N, C-alpha and C positions, 0 to 999 in steps of 0.2 A: 288431223289424223296422221298417225306414224305411217311410214312407208317402208316397203321391203322389196329389194330386187332380187329375183331368183332367175338367173340366166338359163336358158334352155328348158323352161317350164312348159308343159304341153297345154294349149289352150282348150283341148278336149276334156281336160279334168274339170268336170262340172260340179262336183260335190265336195269331196274331200281328197286331200294329199298330204303325204308326209314331207316335212321340210327336210331335204336331203343335205344341203351344204351345211357342215357343221359349224363353220365360222358364223353363218348368218343365224343359225339356231342360237348360238351363244351370244350374238350380238343383240338379238331381239329379248332374250331372257335376262342377260347380265348387264347390258349397256342401256338399252331403251326401257328395260323393266316393264314390259307390257304385261298387263294383268290377264288372268284367265278369263276368257269370254270377251275380251275387248276387241274391237274391230280394228283392222289394219289394211292399208292399201297395198297390193301386190303389183309389181311391174315386170314385165317380161323383157324389158330393154329394147323392144322392137316397136314400141309405141302403144301397146295395150295395157290396160289396167283393170283391176277388179278389187272387190272388197271381200275380205274374209274375216272370220273370227278365229281366235287363238285357243288351242288346248294343249296343255303341257303333258308330255308323257316321259316319265323317267327323268334322268339327270340332263340329258341333252336333247331328247326328242321334242319336236314341236308338230302338232297336228293342226292343218288348216281346214277350215270349213267354209267354202266359198259361198257368199250370200248375194253376190250381185254378178250379172253377166259380164263377160269381157268387152270393153269398149276402147275405142281410139280417139281420146279427146284431141281435137285439132289445135286447141289453145296451148297444148303442151308439146307440140311437135317441134323437132329441131329445124333450124333454117338450113337452106341448101348451101352451107359453107364449109369449106375444108381449109384448116390452118395448117400452113407449113412453116415450121419455125426451127431455127438452128438450136441444137441441144444447149441448154443453159446449165449453170452450176447448181446442184443440190436443190435446196428448198425453193430456189427461184423457179425452177422448171415445175415443181409441184404446184406452186401458187398459180402459174400460168395454166396448168391443166384444170384446176379448180375453176378458175375464172372462165375459161373456154367452155367448160361444161355448163356453167351458169348462163353464159351468153348464147347458148343453143347451138354451138358448133357441132357439125355432124361428124366430121373426121378430123383427127389430129395427127399430123404427120411430122415427127421430128427428124431432122437430118443433120449430117455432119459436114461442115463446110471447112474451107481453108483456115478460117480464123476461130474455129470451135475450140473452147478451152477444155471441156469435159472429155475425159478419156474413156469414151464409151467402150472400146474393144477390151478394156481390161476385165470388165464384168460380163461383157456379152450383150448384144442388142436384146435378146430375148428376155433377159432379166429385168432390163429397164422397161420393156413393153409391159411385162406382168405387174411390176410395181405401179407403173404410172396408170394402167388400166384400172386397178383397184382404187387408186386415188380418185379417178373420174367416176367410178361406180358409186363410191361414198358420197361424192358431191351430187350425183344424179338423184339419190334418195332425198337429199336436203333441199334442193332448189326448185322442185316442182315439175320438172320436165319428165316426160315419159319414155323418150327414146334414148338409148345408150349412145354416148359418144365413142366412137370406134378409135382406140388408140393404136397406131402402127408401131412396129419396132423401127428404131432408128435406121435411116438409110443414107448412103453417100449423096451429096448434092448432085452428082452426075446421074443418079437414078431417078431424079425428078423428071416427070414427063411434061415438057413445055409445049406440047402440041395437042393436049387432051381437053382442057377446059379453060375458059376465060380466067385470067390470073391478074390480081392486083399486086404489084411488087411495090412495097413501101421502102423507099431508099432515100436516105438523107441528101443524096446528090441530085435528086429529081427537082426540077423548078415547077413542077405541076402540083399545086396544092389541093386540098380536099373541098374547095369551095364549090366545085362542080361535081361533087361525089354523088349526090342524089341523082342528078341528071344522068351520070354515067351508068348508075346501077339500074335506072329506069329502062335504058337502052338493052340492058341484059335480062330484063324481067321476062321477056318472051323466050329466052334461051332455055332448052330443056335440060341443060347440064348444070352442075353446081358451080358456084364461084370459089375460086382458090385465092387465098391471101398468103403472100410469102414475105416472112419477117427474117431479117438477117441476124447474125450473131453479135455479141458484145463488141467485137472489133470490126464490124461492118463487112460488107461484101468484098471479095477480092475482085481484082480487074478482070480476070478470066470468067468469074461467075457473072459479073455485070455484062460482059460481052455475050454470055449465053442468053440472058433473059432480054437483053436489047434486040437480038436477033429474032426472038419468038413473036409470031405475029398476033398470038392471043394474049399477050402480056402488056399491061398498061402500068407505067411507073407513076407513083404518086408520092407526095411528101406530106407528113403530118404537122408541118409547121416550120418555123424558123429555127427553133431549138432542136437539139438532137436528143431524142428520147432514148432511155434505156430499152433494150430489146423487149423485156417483159412489159414495160409501159406501152410500147408501140403496139404489141400484140393485143392488149386489152382495149386500147383506143380504137384501133382498127376494126377489131371484131364488134365493138359496141357501135361504131359508126355504120357498119354494114347492117347490123341488126335494126337500128333505128331507121335507116333509109329503106329497108325492105318492109318495115311494118307501116310506112306512111302510105 
């Protein structure tokens, strides 16, 4: 069944509603080519889903007739994982956002480090946030999860809160490998807060950045192996490892 994400939709709409976002209406008519009367799954981005039938009105309008109650399927919930990653260049960052969405990451926090190559300030943090959120939302519809991944605007490394949640820092200079990864996550299973993963930039962490997370009591440094991984590879491997460990 095809899926459609409508942010801000009211769950009190129990019968019919008009599809307001023009881009979604265009997508469902021109891209997905959903036929009149066909059923489609609707997501609110907060974990709830329902089924509706499609009726076309005019050139752009789409009328939705809801045929099933709103539910929150637990199997499609995101995992309590926040990914903090240095801004990467162009398509690479977009690829990481897609994969993070597929892997169930709950929040995506891009940051600007001492070795960040991307010139975020030229276009402005908000423009990047808007673009990257749209990329995640498209992946949301395709990968089967129900809860939207929240993409934050890029922030400076100094703005990251190292006293908030348990954080796993993946650093190539760490001597601690992921052999005890599952054991470490099991210790955090009773923790009510999410787990944060910190991935560095293409050029690695600066010494001042290492000093900061080395001083943080809630941070644990791990290595992903003897070889040095690209930042985008490290992000996917780390998120996949957490997802696997938390599902065991």
